[in-house]
N, C-alpha and C positions, 0 to 999 in steps of 0.2 A: 381453505388452502391459500387463497390470495392474501389473507391477512398474515399468514405464516411467512410467505415470501416477502411481504413488505417489512415485517419485523426483522427477518434475516438481513434484508438490504440495509436497514438502519444500523444493525449491530456491525455488519461488515464495513459500512462506511465510517463508523466511529473508530473502529480498529485501524482502518486504512489511513484515516487522517492522523491518528496518533503515530503510526509507523512513518508516515511522510515527514511529520514534524521532527521525529527523532533523527531521521536521516539528514534533514537540513541542519539541525543543531550540531551534529557530529562533523559534518563537512565544514561548517564555518569555524569550528574550534581548531581544526588542523591548520587552516590557513592563517589563523590569528597567531599561532606560535611558530610559524615558519614551516609547517609541514606540507603546505600546498606547493608541490613542485612545478605547478603551472602546466603540467601535462594533461592531455585529454583523457588518458586512460589511467584509472586507479585500480590497483588490486584490492579486493575486499577479503578480509580474513576474519575468522571467528564470529563474534556476535554481529558485526556489521554485515557479513555475508548472509547470515540467517535473516536479518531484518530486510535486506535487499530482496532475497528470494521470496520471503513471506509477502512482501509488498506486491510483487509480480503475481503471485498466486491469488492474493485477495482482489487484485484488479480484475483478473480473469473471472473469478467467482462473482464479483459484483456485476460485471457485464453480463454474465450468464443469467444471474437472477433478474437483471433488468429486462433482458430479452424474454425470459420466461414469464415475467409479470406482464409484459406487453402482449404475448401470444395467448395467454390464458383468457378465456372469455369472462366478462364481468357478470356476476350472478346477482 
């Protein structure tokens, strides 16, 4: 069971890193072409919103897996 949790943590972390890098790349491109209005709040639409929400869900899942891995006794 513990090895399954560890495997899931690795998979979730790889997907999470990829989603964060996609977000950073897309935010930098908008500012390079004058799209960055300098405001603190940006509305997210379409695929950018899906990536943002998916990142939040995966962070919560990763934290839950980490706590579960910590709580389970080592056999």
